[in-house]
N, C-alpha and C positions, 0 to 999 in steps of 0.2 A: 330480430331481436337488435338493437344498435350495435351490441357488441360483435355480431355476425358480420355485418357490414364493415365495421372498422378493421376486424380481423381479414376479410377479404382485400381490403385497401392494402394493409401491410404485405400481403401476399403477393399482391399485383406489383407492388414497388420492390421486390425482394427483401423485405424488412421484418419478415415474420421470422420470430426467434423460437427455438426449441431447447427444451433441457436435455442435455448428454450426461448421461451417467455411467461411469467407468465400470468395469468388471474385475479389474486388478490394480496393484500397487502402481503409483504414479510415475516414479523417475526410475531411469531414463525412458521408459517405456510405458505406454498407457494401451489398455485393451478396451475397444469401443466395438460394439456389435458383433463380438467374437473375432474381432481381428486385432492383432497387435501392431501398434505405430510407435515411431520415436516420438516422444511428446515434448513439444517447443510452446506449450501453453501454460505451463505452471509457474506461479510466483515462488515456488519451493527452491529459492535460488541456492542454497546451500545443500540441497538434497538431504535435509534432515525429517522430513515428515515421516519416513519409514525406518529410521534409524533404530536399530535395537535398543540403545540405551534410552531412548526417548519411550519407546514401547514398555521397557522394564519399569521406568519411573511411574508411568501412567498405571501399570498394573499393580505395582506396590502401593499407590495411592487409592486405587478403588479397593483393594484388600483391607486397607486401613480405615477408609472414610466412605466407602460405598460410592455410589456414580453420582447421583443427583445431589445438590446443595441443599434443598429443601426449604430454603429462605434467602431473603437477601442479606447483603453484608451486615446491614443495620441491625437485622434480627438473627444475628449469628450464624447467617449461612456461609460465611468464610471459614477456612481452616489457619492453622498456623502455617501451612505452605503458601497461602495468599500473602500473608504479612511478610514471610520470607522472600517472596518473589518480588514483593514491593522494594524491600531493602536492596535486594540484588540488582534491580532496575534502578534505583537511585544511584547506587554506586557505579553502574555501568554507565549511565547517562551522566553522572557527575552532578547531580542535582540534590537538593536537601531532602526530597521524599519523592515518593511515586504512589500512584493509585490505579489498580487495576480495574479494567472495564470488561464487558462481555465481547465486544469487537470493536474494530475500528469506527464501523458506522455509528455504534451506540455511543461511543467515546465522543465522536466528532457532533452529533446532534444533541447530546447532553451537556457538553462542556462550552461549546460557543454561545449558546443561548444563557447559559449561567454567568458568562464573563462580560457580554454585551447584552444591553437593554436598551430601552427606549431613552433617546437623547444622547446615545453614543453612535459612532459611526465605524463600520467595518469597510477596509479596504481588501477586495478578493481579487486574486488573479483569475482573469475569465477563463482559463483551462483548468481550475481546480476540480477535484474529485466531486463527483455527485452528492457524497455525504457531506462535503463541506458547502457546497451549494444549498443543500436542504438545511443544513445547521445555519446558515446565514439567513434563510428565509424564516426559520424558526425564532430567531431572535427579532426583537422589536427594534433593532438598531437601524440606523440608515445604512443603505449600501452604496458603496463605490466600487465600480468593476474596474480594474485596471488592465491595459493591455498585455499579453502574455510576455512575461519576464521584462516588460518595459518599465524600467524603474524612472526613467524621466517623466512618463506619464503619473506612475504612482507619486513622484514628488510633487507634480503640479497638484494632483488631487488633494494630497495630505496638506499643501498649503492653502488651498480654497475651501476645503469642506470643514464646517463648524460641527462640534459635537462636544459633550462633555468629557469622554474618553475615546481614543482612537485605538483601533485592533486592526493589525495587518494579519490577514489569513492566507495561508499558502502551502501548497504541496512543496516539499523538499525535491523529490523525484516525481515527475509527472507520469501516471501509469499508462497513458497512451502513447506520448511522444518520446518518452525515455530521456527526457533531458532535465537538468537541475536548475533549480531557482537561484538566482544571483544573490546570494545569502550576504554577502560583505556589504553589498549595496543596500540591500533591505534593511540588514540591523544597523547601518549607519543612519539611515531615514528614521528608522524607529527610535534611536537616541535622540536625533534631532527634534523631533515633534513628541517625544515622551508617550510613545505608543507602545502597547503590549503587542508581541508577535506571537501568533499561535502558528505552530509548524507541524504540518501532517507529515510525519517521517516514516510512514509506513513502508514504502519502497526503498528507503535508504538504511533502514535499521539491518544491522547484518550484513551490508552490502558495501556502504560508504564508510570513510573514516575509520578503517581496520574493524568494521563492524559496528562502530558506535553511532554512527550516522552522519547526516549532513554537517552538524555544526562542527564535529570533529574534522570532517572531511576539509572544512574551510579555516581550521583552528580558530574557532569562534568560541569563547568561554560560554556555557550556558547560563546566562546571567538571570537575576530574580524575574525581570520584564518579559523572559522567553517561557512559552509553554510548549511542550514537545508532546506530541501523541505518536506513539509507536505501535505496531502490532506483532503479536506472537505468530500469526497465521500466515506469514510469508517467509523470509529467511530463517526464522526460528523453527519452521515445521509443526508448529503446535497451533493452540487457538487462544483467541482473546485480544485484549489490548492494553494500552497503559497511557497514563499521562505522567510526565515527569517534569516537576516543577518545585518551587519553593513552598514551604510548609503552610504558609498563610493561603496560598491558592488551592492546594489539595484539601485543607481544612474547610474552606469555602465550598468546594465541590462535594464533600461529603454532605454538607448542609443544603445544596442547591442542585446538583445534577440529577436530573430526573431518571436517567439512564442507570444511574447507579442505586438510588434510594428505592425505586419502584421495581426493579427487576430481581428476579433469583440470581443469586451469585455464580459465577463461574464454577463448573465442577472441580473438585480437588484434583483430579487425575490431569487436567488441563494445565492447572498451575505447576503441578510436579514436572510434567513434560516441559514447560517453558523454562522453569530453573535448570533442567537438566540441559535445554538449548543454549541457555545463555553461559553456562559453563563451558560447553564445547566451543562456542563462538570465541570466546577469550584464551582458550586453552589450545584450540587447533587453528592457528591463523593460516595453515596451508590450504583450508577449504576456501577462504575469501581470495587467496592468490589464485587457486584453480579457477575459481568463477571467472576472475579478470582475465586469465590466460585463454579462457574458453571465448569469453566475449571479444578479445582481440582477434583471435583466430577467425571468427564467424564474421565479425565486421570488415575486416581485410577481403574476406571471400565474396561478402555481398557487394563491396564496392568494386572487385575486378569483375563482377558481372555488369556493373553499371547500374546498379539498383539505387533508388531512391529512398533515404532512410531519415529524412526529415533532419533533424539536430540532435539525434540521439548521442547520449554520453554514458549510457548505463547498459546494464543486461537485457534492458526492454528495448528492442529494435523494431520500430514500424517498417514496412515495406510498401510505399505507394506504387500502386500498378495500375490504377484506373477507375473506372466507376463501380457502383455497387455490383451490377452483374459481373464483371470481369473479376473483380475481387473474390466474389463467392465461387467462380469457376475456377480460378487458380487455388483457392483452398481445397476445393474438392478434388482437383487433379492432383495435388500433394498428397491427400490423404489416400488417394487410389495407390500412390507409391510408398504408403505406409509411414509417412511423415505427417504429423498433426499440427497443423499452424492454423488456428481460427480467423476468419474473417472477422473484422470489427466495423461496424456501420453505424449510419445515423439512427437514432439521434445521439448515441455514446460518443460519436466524433462527428465532424462536419465532413471529414475528407476519409473515406474509405480506406483501409488498409489491414495488411497482412500484419497481425501482430506476433512477433516472435520473441520468445523470453528464453535464454540461453542460462544454464546452471552449472554448477560445480560437478554434477552428476554426469553431465554429458561426455562422451568419450570423444577423440579425434574423429573416430570413424562416424558417430553420430552426426558431428558438424559437416564431415564430407558428405554424408547422405542427404542431408538438408540441402547443401549447396548444388550437389548433382541433380537434384530434383527440381529445384529452382531453375537450374540452367535448361532442363528439359521443357518446363510449361510455361515458362515466362518468355 
């Protein structure tokens, strides 16, 4: 069969992927194939995924509402927890309203085609997440790809492109490079050209701007022409996603976003856990402080080893070590030393790398163990 040959080609090029299922809780350790490792592969930046308070909130919601939602939001599959979560998100993001979606991927591929259509033009960063790439493809809008974080190139494209409406689409924190979009310049260009800004804030929510995300990080007000997408599945330690925007936009999405209209609602237990996580992020700032302290400690150690971390500015730190085979070999060698740092290969990235994510749950000893293992194997 054709797929057999394609799989052999992937294996030959060291690009064959396999699912890895863990056997125990995530942070700071992970159990794989019966062995325990320090986990540097999790997006659970604040270590909330296994927090007792989130577990209790989810368990109480299951006791009251059951597990499955049973229907879409439009057919009463949601609960009062869903609307409470949306109000809490809007307050957190300082927007007029918010709308919950089942995941960041679903939110992106639902919302971008709902706000951009035939006759419009989308300006998309070349390193945007795959879900944004797919979202732009699903829309019938014209696509203009600008060089990564290159606002001069974006400006040139915005001056020359013709369309009924202009929409800039970008990640705020790029998930494979760990760098941050230049939002001051991007928002200025959006104002100049009367463009919408669609901001994927998945890796910034709970991390940047005292947890409020990239706009807060840059002291940018959430203007009516800015649409923020964030997730509960990373720093919030729960599951699901949200859109934070003005009411006209969320009302429009209720009527046009296919991933909301035609999908069963998020389980009430996930909404309950996300509500609790939002409360923790706002009431326990020491978690975010610890995250950034750990990031600084690890970053300093990596540079003392002379390692190439590209332009990382966040707890996502890529380490460039060579070609695909060498990157895979180093990841395997780290795993043998009980440190889990996966290799990221094409087509996810053009340049293979070890992708390290440090969290608030890591101890000084965990970080020292990673640095010591890297010193031995690289």
